[in-house]
mmCIF file of the C-alpha atoms, coordinates in Angstrom:
data_MODEL
# 
_entry.id   MODEL 
# 
loop_
_atom_site.group_PDB 
_atom_site.id 
_atom_site.type_symbol 
_atom_site.label_atom_id 
_atom_site.label_alt_id 
_atom_site.label_comp_id 
_atom_site.label_asym_id 
_atom_site.label_entity_id 
_atom_site.label_seq_id 
_atom_site.pdbx_PDB_ins_code 
_atom_site.Cartn_x 
_atom_site.Cartn_y 
_atom_site.Cartn_z 
_atom_site.occupancy 
_atom_site.B_iso_or_equiv 
_atom_site.pdbx_formal_charge 
_atom_site.auth_seq_id 
_atom_site.auth_comp_id 
_atom_site.auth_asym_id 
_atom_site.auth_atom_id 
_atom_site.pdbx_PDB_model_num 
ATOM 1  C CA . MET A 1 1  ? -8.757  3.213   0.599  1.00 0.00 ? 1  MET A CA 1 
ATOM 2  C CA . ALA A 1 2  ? -5.833  1.446   -1.051 1.00 0.00 ? 2  ALA A CA 1 
ATOM 3  C CA . ASP A 1 3  ? -3.507  4.165   0.260  1.00 0.00 ? 3  ASP A CA 1 
ATOM 4  C CA . ILE A 1 4  ? -4.662  3.517   3.833  1.00 0.00 ? 4  ILE A CA 1 
ATOM 5  C CA . TRP A 1 5  ? -4.112  -0.223  3.371  1.00 0.00 ? 5  TRP A CA 1 
ATOM 6  C CA . ASN A 1 6  ? -0.595  0.323   2.002  1.00 0.00 ? 6  ASN A CA 1 
ATOM 7  C CA . ARG A 1 7  ? 0.376   2.594   4.894  1.00 0.00 ? 7  ARG A CA 1 
ATOM 8  C CA . SER A 1 8  ? -1.047  0.081   7.361  1.00 0.00 ? 8  SER A CA 1 
ATOM 9  C CA . GLU A 1 9  ? 0.933   -2.772  5.819  1.00 0.00 ? 9  GLU A CA 1 
ATOM 10 C CA . GLN A 1 10 ? 4.142   -0.738  5.820  1.00 0.00 ? 10 GLN A CA 1 
ATOM 11 C CA . GLN A 1 11 ? 3.744   -0.053  9.534  1.00 0.00 ? 11 GLN A CA 1 
ATOM 12 C CA . LYS A 1 12 ? 3.203   -3.706  10.412 1.00 0.00 ? 12 LYS A CA 1 
ATOM 13 C CA . GLN A 1 13 ? 6.289   -5.052  8.619  1.00 0.00 ? 13 GLN A CA 1 
ATOM 14 C CA . VAL A 1 14 ? 5.165   -8.681  8.779  1.00 0.00 ? 14 VAL A CA 1 
ATOM 15 C CA . GLU A 1 15 ? 6.015   -11.380 6.308  1.00 0.00 ? 15 GLU A CA 1 
ATOM 16 C CA . GLU A 1 16 ? 2.948   -13.531 6.828  1.00 0.00 ? 16 GLU A CA 1 
ATOM 17 C CA . LEU A 1 17 ? -0.612  -12.551 7.650  1.00 0.00 ? 17 LEU A CA 1 
ATOM 18 C CA . GLU A 1 18 ? -0.664  -15.306 10.286 1.00 0.00 ? 18 GLU A CA 1 
ATOM 19 C CA . GLU A 1 19 ? 1.863   -13.269 12.304 1.00 0.00 ? 19 GLU A CA 1 
ATOM 20 C CA . THR A 1 20 ? -0.476  -10.281 12.476 1.00 0.00 ? 20 THR A CA 1 
ATOM 21 C CA . VAL A 1 21 ? -2.486  -9.760  15.666 1.00 0.00 ? 21 VAL A CA 1 
ATOM 22 C CA . LEU A 1 22 ? -5.596  -7.687  15.079 1.00 0.00 ? 22 LEU A CA 1 
ATOM 23 C CA . ASN A 1 23 ? -6.880  -5.585  17.981 1.00 0.00 ? 23 ASN A CA 1 
ATOM 24 C CA . PRO A 1 24 ? -4.629  -7.028  20.693 1.00 0.00 ? 24 PRO A CA 1 
ATOM 25 C CA . GLY A 1 25 ? -6.170  -7.072  24.137 1.00 0.00 ? 25 GLY A CA 1 
ATOM 26 C CA . ASN A 1 26 ? -9.746  -7.066  22.810 1.00 0.00 ? 26 ASN A CA 1 
ATOM 27 C CA . ASP A 1 27 ? -12.022 -10.059 23.180 1.00 0.00 ? 27 ASP A CA 1 
ATOM 28 C CA . GLN A 1 28 ? -14.069 -10.352 20.006 1.00 0.00 ? 28 GLN A CA 1 
ATOM 29 C CA . ARG A 1 29 ? -16.526 -12.894 18.659 1.00 0.00 ? 29 ARG A CA 1 
ATOM 30 C CA . MET A 1 30 ? -18.817 -13.521 15.720 1.00 0.00 ? 30 MET A CA 1 
ATOM 31 C CA . ILE A 1 31 ? -22.459 -14.423 16.260 1.00 0.00 ? 31 ILE A CA 1 
ATOM 32 C CA . PHE A 1 32 ? -24.574 -15.884 13.472 1.00 0.00 ? 32 PHE A CA 1 
ATOM 33 C CA . ILE A 1 33 ? -28.358 -15.848 13.909 1.00 0.00 ? 33 ILE A CA 1 
ATOM 34 C CA . ALA A 1 34 ? -30.740 -17.495 11.444 1.00 0.00 ? 34 ALA A CA 1 
ATOM 35 C CA . ALA A 1 35 ? -33.777 -19.743 11.164 1.00 0.00 ? 35 ALA A CA 1 
ATOM 36 C CA . ASN A 1 36 ? -31.640 -22.346 9.349  1.00 0.00 ? 36 ASN A CA 1 
ATOM 37 C CA . PHE A 1 37 ? -27.929 -22.617 8.607  1.00 0.00 ? 37 PHE A CA 1 
ATOM 38 C CA . ARG A 1 38 ? -26.446 -24.041 5.440  1.00 0.00 ? 38 ARG A CA 1 
ATOM 39 C CA . CYS A 1 39 ? -23.536 -26.458 5.803  1.00 0.00 ? 39 CYS A CA 1 
ATOM 40 C CA . GLU A 1 40 ? -21.142 -23.776 4.534  1.00 0.00 ? 40 GLU A CA 1 
ATOM 41 C CA . VAL A 1 41 ? -21.998 -21.504 7.455  1.00 0.00 ? 41 VAL A CA 1 
ATOM 42 C CA . THR A 1 42 ? -21.477 -24.158 10.106 1.00 0.00 ? 42 THR A CA 1 
ATOM 43 C CA . ALA A 1 43 ? -18.250 -25.254 8.404  1.00 0.00 ? 43 ALA A CA 1 
ATOM 44 C CA . THR A 1 44 ? -17.058 -21.644 8.490  1.00 0.00 ? 44 THR A CA 1 
ATOM 45 C CA . ALA A 1 45 ? -17.905 -21.384 12.188 1.00 0.00 ? 45 ALA A CA 1 
ATOM 46 C CA . LEU A 1 46 ? -15.912 -24.552 12.878 1.00 0.00 ? 46 LEU A CA 1 
ATOM 47 C CA . TRP A 1 47 ? -12.994 -23.209 10.831 1.00 0.00 ? 47 TRP A CA 1 
ATOM 48 C CA . LEU A 1 48 ? -13.033 -19.973 12.846 1.00 0.00 ? 48 LEU A CA 1 
ATOM 49 C CA . LEU A 1 49 ? -13.120 -21.920 16.103 1.00 0.00 ? 49 LEU A CA 1 
ATOM 50 C CA . SER A 1 50 ? -10.127 -24.005 15.009 1.00 0.00 ? 50 SER A CA 1 
ATOM 51 C CA . ARG A 1 51 ? -8.211  -20.733 14.640 1.00 0.00 ? 51 ARG A CA 1 
ATOM 52 C CA . GLU A 1 52 ? -9.242  -19.613 18.124 1.00 0.00 ? 52 GLU A CA 1 
ATOM 53 C CA . ILE A 1 53 ? -11.769 -17.059 16.871 1.00 0.00 ? 53 ILE A CA 1 
ATOM 54 C CA . ARG A 1 54 ? -14.948 -17.194 18.925 1.00 0.00 ? 54 ARG A CA 1 
ATOM 55 C CA . ALA A 1 55 ? -17.945 -17.925 16.727 1.00 0.00 ? 55 ALA A CA 1 
ATOM 56 C CA . GLN A 1 56 ? -21.447 -19.006 17.701 1.00 0.00 ? 56 GLN A CA 1 
ATOM 57 C CA . CYS A 1 57 ? -24.494 -20.033 15.682 1.00 0.00 ? 57 CYS A CA 1 
ATOM 58 C CA . PHE A 1 58 ? -27.959 -19.465 17.138 1.00 0.00 ? 58 PHE A CA 1 
ATOM 59 C CA . LYS A 1 59 ? -31.002 -20.993 15.498 1.00 0.00 ? 59 LYS A CA 1 
ATOM 60 C CA . VAL A 1 60 ? -34.141 -18.931 15.995 1.00 0.00 ? 60 VAL A CA 1 
ATOM 61 C CA . THR A 1 61 ? -37.757 -19.427 15.014 1.00 0.00 ? 61 THR A CA 1 
ATOM 62 C CA . PRO A 1 62 ? -39.385 -16.188 13.872 1.00 0.00 ? 62 PRO A CA 1 
ATOM 63 C CA . TYR A 1 63 ? -43.048 -15.754 14.695 1.00 0.00 ? 63 TYR A CA 1 
ATOM 64 C CA . ALA A 1 64 ? -45.660 -13.024 14.736 1.00 0.00 ? 64 ALA A CA 1 
ATOM 65 C CA . THR A 1 65 ? -48.149 -12.212 17.466 1.00 0.00 ? 65 THR A CA 1 
ATOM 66 C CA . ALA A 1 66 ? -51.713 -11.317 16.624 1.00 0.00 ? 66 ALA A CA 1 
# 
């Protein structure tokens, strides 16, 4: 795995990770689904959004039918 990473980094030839565009042309997002979210999760979602990475949190209530 490390060998693959090294070859990948050599091909990119970038000085900073911020200059790297992952999967150009693809529209991606992260979706978080839970009954409750801790503050760390919502803070992470806000951080992702501030870096123009689509992230959404959905609160769900699990239930069972009889």
